[in-house]
NUDOZA-139014 format. One record per residue (C-alpha): residue in three letters; x negated, y, z negated. Coordinates in steps of 0.001 Angstrom, whole numbers, padded with zeros to 6 digits, always signed. Example, Ala and Ser with C-alpha at 12.3 -4.5 7.8 and 13.67 -1.06 7.14 Angstrom:
2
ala-012300-004500-007800/ser-013670-001060-007140/
END
This chain:
107
met+006538+001582+015972/val+003469+000364+014136/lys+003246-003298+013086/ile+002262-003661+009416/thr+002135-006948+007516/tyr+002506-007029+003732/ile+001330-010281+002150/glu+002660-011287-001248/asn+000322-012810-003823/asn+001808-016240-003024/gly+000921-015862+000673/thr+004371-014973+002006/ala+003976-012461+004829/his+006436-009717+005760/met+005774-008047+009135/ile+007653-004813+009700/asp+007918-002125+012330/ala+006646+000845+010337/arg+007589+004399+011177/pro+004619+006745+011665/gly+004634+009766+009378/leu+006004+007818+006412/ser+003751+006207+003818/leu+003085+002481+003625/met+005192+002470+000435/glu+008146+004263+002039/asn+008098+001865+004982/ala+007928-001168+002659/val+010833+000036+000525/lys+012975+000935+003569/asn+012341-002575+004923/cys+013022-004349+001598/val+009509-005765+001271/pro+009374-007500-002127/gly+006441-006611-004350/ile+006250-002894-003576/val+008150-001080-006325/gly+007235+002596-005979/glu+008920+003672-009215/cys+007702+007274-008993/gly+008976+007682-005443/gly+005560+008304-003956/ser+004072+010943-006229/ala+001043+008787-007172/ala+002078+008678-010809/cys+002933+005062-011596/gly+000711+002625-009688/thr+003617+000294-008813/cys+002897+000350-005087/arg-000630-001040-005221/ile-001981-002904-002233/tyr-005317-004434-001316/val-006879-003295+001943/asp-009738-005097+003679/ala-012922-003036+004139/glu-012550-002920+007940/trp-009217-001102+007570/leu-010315+001220+004765/ala-012495+003091+007259/lys-009395+003871+009361/met-007504+005455+006461/asn-007699+008668+004548/glu-009912+008532+001459/pro-008219+008122-001944/gly-007264+011562-003222/thr-007629+013239-006583/lys-004118+012117-007579/glu-004653+008496-006577/leu-007975+007652-008213/pro-006929+008375-011828/val-003825+006185-011449/ile-005851+003280-010078/glu-008317+003695-012953/phe-005482+003849-015497/val-003867+000603-014323/gly-007279-001075-014488/asp-007185-002796-011102/arg-010767-003696-010191/asn-010138-005003-006674/pro-012552-003106-004357/gly-009825-002550-001747/val-007114-001315-004117/arg-005064+001652-002908/leu-001690+003164-003681/ser+000476+002550-000644/cys+002356+005792-001305/gln-000818+007716-000485/ile-001463+006148+002928/glu+000380+007682+005854/val+001250+005312+008667/thr-000388+006344+011938/glu-000825+004575+015275/thr-004408+003672+014254/leu-002975+001358+011578/asp-001143-000845+014092/gly-001839-004461+013103/leu-002766-003626+009495/arg-002411-006476+007004/val-002377-005638+003306/arg-002151-007918+000301/met-000198-007231-002863/pro-001109-007987-006460/lys+000625-010733-008417/glu+002667-008023-010128/gln+002776-004243-010057/tyr+003085-003820-013818/ser-000096-004154-015862/
END
């Protein structure tokens, strides 16, 4: 398993054993991490699974795709590390990843 820590806006941390092959969103939902909604089920259509990734980790992930970028633009989140967690597949290289969540997923 891959250790991933999701940090709520208030600083509360939730470390989980994430299953490789699933997205960060799927792993968060399966582990009842509060703050990750994922209303669209992972189709990159709603923006309710936003996370903030530090620059050092962004280099270890796939680039945002053509489905992800318009959603991020639509929700208006200007954080430089914003990603949709449904579009990031958990791999062994992400072991130890810490991501932060916005105050709320609805704009």
